[in-house]
C-alpha positions in Angstrom: 169.3 148.7 116.4 167.8 151.7 118.1 165.9 152.9 115.1 163.2 150.1 114.9 162.6 150.5 118.6 162.3 154.2 118.4 159.9 153.9 115.4 157.8 151.3 117.4 157.7 153.7 120.3 156.5 156.5 118.1 153.7 154.3 116.7 152.5 153.4 120.2 152.6 157.0 121.3 150.5 157.9 118.2 148.0 155.2 119.0 148.4 153.3 115.8 147.5 149.6 115.8 150.5 147.2 115.7 148.7 143.9 116.4 145.8 141.7 115.0 143.6 142.0 118.1 140.6 144.3 118.4 140.8 146.5 121.6 137.3 147.8 122.4 136.9 151.5 123.2 135.1 152.5 126.4 131.4 152.0 126.0 128.3 152.4 128.3 126.4 149.5 126.7 127.8 146.8 128.9 126.8 148.8 132.0 123.3 149.3 130.6 123.0 145.6 129.9 124.0 144.8 133.5 121.4 147.3 134.8 118.8 145.7 132.6 119.6 142.2 133.7 119.5 143.2 137.4 116.2 145.0 136.9 114.6 142.1 135.0 115.7 139.4 137.6 114.6 141.6 140.5 111.3 142.3 138.8 110.7 138.6 138.3 111.3 138.0 142.1 108.7 140.7 142.8 106.3 139.2 140.3 106.6 135.6 141.7 106.0 136.9 145.2 103.1 139.2 144.2 105.0 142.2 145.6 104.6 145.9 144.5 106.2 146.5 141.1 106.0 142.9 140.1 103.9 143.7 137.0 106.0 146.7 135.8 109.6 146.1 136.8 110.2 142.9 134.8 108.9 144.6 131.6 111.1 147.6 132.2 114.2 145.3 132.7 113.3 143.3 129.6 113.0 146.5 127.5 116.4 147.7 128.7 117.9 144.3 127.9 116.5 144.2 124.4 117.6 147.8 123.7 121.1 147.2 124.9 121.3 143.9 123.0 120.3 145.7 119.8 122.9 148.4 120.4 125.6 145.9 121.3 125.0 143.6 118.3 124.8 146.6 116.0 128.2 147.7 117.2 129.6 144.2 116.5 128.2 144.3 112.9 129.8 147.7 112.5 133.2 146.4 113.7 133.0 143.6 111.2 132.3 146.0 108.3 135.1 148.3 109.5 137.6 145.4 109.2 138.2 145.0 113.0 137.4 141.3 112.9 140.8 140.0 111.8 141.5 136.3 111.4 142.7 136.2 115.0 139.6 138.0 116.3 137.3 135.6 114.3 139.2 132.6 115.7 138.5 133.8 119.2 134.9 134.5 118.4 134.6 130.8 117.3 136.1 129.7 120.6 133.6 131.9 122.4 130.7 130.4 120.5 132.0 126.8 121.1 132.1 127.5 124.8 128.7 129.0 124.8 127.2 126.0 123.1 129.1 123.8 125.6 127.4 125.6 128.4 124.0 125.1 126.7 124.8 121.4 126.5 125.3 121.3 130.3 122.1 123.2 130.8 120.1 120.5 129.0 122.1 117.8 130.8 120.5 119.0 134.0 117.0 118.5 132.6 117.8 115.1 131.2 119.4 114.2 134.6 116.1 115.1 136.3 114.0 113.1 133.9 116.3 110.0 134.2 116.3 110.3 138.0 112.6 110.4 138.2 112.1 107.6 135.7 114.9 105.2 136.7 114.3 105.5 140.5 110.6 105.9 141.0 110.8 103.8 144.2 112.6 106.8 145.8 109.5 108.8 145.2 107.0 106.1 146.3 104.8 108.4 148.2 104.5 110.7 145.2 104.4 108.4 142.2 103.7 105.0 143.7 106.9 103.5 142.4 105.7 103.7 138.8 106.8 105.7 135.8 104.8 107.3 134.2 102.5 107.7 137.1 99.5 105.4 137.7 97.3 108.4 138.2 97.9 109.6 134.6 95.4 108.5 132.0 97.7 108.8 129.0 100.9 110.3 127.6 101.7 111.8 124.2 102.1 109.4 121.2 105.7 109.8 120.2 104.9 108.8 116.6 102.3 111.4 116.0 103.2 115.2 116.3 106.6 114.5 117.9 107.8 112.4 115.0 106.5 115.1 112.5 108.4 117.8 114.5 111.5 115.6 114.4 111.3 115.4 110.6 110.7 119.2 110.4 113.8 120.0 112.5 115.9 117.5 110.5 114.8 119.2 107.3 115.6 122.6 108.7 119.2 121.3 109.5 119.6 120.5 105.8 118.3 123.9 104.6 120.6 125.9 106.9 123.5 123.7 105.6 122.4 124.4 102.1 122.4 128.2 102.9 125.9 127.9 104.3 127.1 126.0 101.2 125.6 128.7 98.9 127.3 131.5 100.9 130.7 129.8 100.7 130.3 129.5 96.9 129.1 133.1 96.4 125.4 132.1 95.7 123.6 134.9 97.6 120.2 133.9 96.1 120.6 130.4 97.4 121.7 131.8 100.8 118.5 133.8 101.1 116.3 130.9 100.0 117.9 128.5 102.4 117.5 131.0 105.3 113.8 131.6 104.4 113.1 127.8 104.4 114.9 127.3 107.7 113.0 130.1 109.4 109.7 128.9 108.1 110.4 125.4 109.3 111.4 126.7 112.7 108.2 128.6 113.0 106.2 125.5 111.9 108.0 123.5 114.6 107.1 126.1 117.3 103.5 126.2 116.1 103.1 122.4 116.3 104.8 122.4 119.7 102.3 124.9 121.0 99.4 122.8 119.6 100.8 119.7 121.3 101.0 121.5 124.6 97.4 122.8 124.3 96.1 119.2 123.7 98.4 117.3 126.0 96.6 114.8 128.3 98.6 115.9 131.4 99.3 119.4 132.8 102.4 121.1 134.0 103.4 121.1 137.7 100.9 118.5 138.9 103.4 115.7 139.1 107.1 114.9 138.5 106.4 113.5 135.0 104.6 116.7 133.8 107.3 118.9 135.4 110.2 117.1 133.9 108.5 116.8 130.5 107.5 120.4 130.1 110.8 121.8 131.5 112.9 119.8 129.1 110.8 120.2 126.0 109.7 123.8 126.9 113.3 125.1 127.2 114.1 123.4 123.9 111.2 125.2 122.3 112.5 128.5 123.8 115.9 127.8 122.1 114.1 127.1 118.8 112.5 130.6 119.1 115.9 132.2 119.9 117.5 130.3 117.0 114.7 131.4 114.6 115.3 135.0 115.6 119.0 134.5 115.2 118.5 133.2 111.6 116.0 136.0 110.8 118.7 138.6 111.7 121.1 136.7 109.4 118.5 136.9 106.7 118.2 140.7 107.1 122.0 141.0 107.0 122.1 138.8 103.9 119.7 141.2 102.1 122.0 144.0 103.3 125.0 142.3 101.6 126.9 141.9 104.9 128.3 138.3 104.5 131.1 137.3 102.3 132.5 133.8 101.5 135.6 134.5 103.7 133.9 136.5 106.5 130.5 135.4 107.8 131.0 134.4 111.4 127.6 135.8 112.3 125.8 133.3 110.0 128.2 130.5 111.0 127.4 131.0 114.7 123.6 130.9 113.9 124.1 127.7 111.9 126.1 126.1 114.8 123.4 127.1 117.2 120.6 125.7 115.0 122.4 122.3 114.6 122.8 122.2 118.4 119.0 122.7 118.7 118.5 119.8 116.2 120.7 117.4 118.1 119.1 118.2 121.5 115.7 117.5 120.0 116.9 114.1 118.7 117.9 113.2 122.3 114.6 114.6 123.6 112.6 112.6 121.1 114.4 109.3 121.8 114.7 109.6 125.6 111.6 111.4 126.7 109.0 110.8 124.0 109.9 107.2 123.0 111.8 105.5 125.8 110.2 107.5 128.7 106.7 106.5 127.6 107.4 102.9 126.7 104.4 100.6 127.5 102.1 103.4 128.7 98.8 104.2 127.1 99.1 107.1 124.6 96.6 109.8 123.8 
């Protein structure tokens, strides 16, 4: 009975791994990331108050953040290649991604809440909007069945292409994986370009009234998430060319696909609630 215990003790003393978890070694990257985040947020405060350093500190903080993110993600990719991402570790990574997407859902709930509050109870803002939504002072709103509908179709198509890429990866078709990722990235870039064109030609500005503020904050943050998702998929494409993903181990791609589908679903709610329902009966541009 004592021999197995003695053998286990010798393994622990020798530092050998006796479990399926991945214990990270000490690293300076998390500390650098924290310093970068503090520098960036402090710099943005200085910038918004026109204080000294406001034009330099935010960029320095952003550079530190980007460098630390690159270093951190590179380490994660290296851990995957080294076999540190056991089934148990991958399961916990999936839990983490699910919780992250859940937090993003609640982030957008806040913007939807603001839009619904403004639109459903305009009488509470009588002095500002005159009890009407959209505002009487506005000449027109965006036609939901023009560019917004086209962008909706583009995002729905991108959801199918990223699903196709995932299907190809699972079945060992690396050529199909690359083609699916290329199509998804190009569709994401097209969506962003049309969104920028829509903003440039919108009949109402940002910040002049509650309608414009709620509209641009909700759709603008979604556009930011589309850009992040496009970068996410571009990194996956680079890794696909490097031969990193396998049918049984491809959480990096899976996380990107989950994030992209989340972006798609949020846009569907934005299109129905803000573009269609929120503009109902108002003159369109």
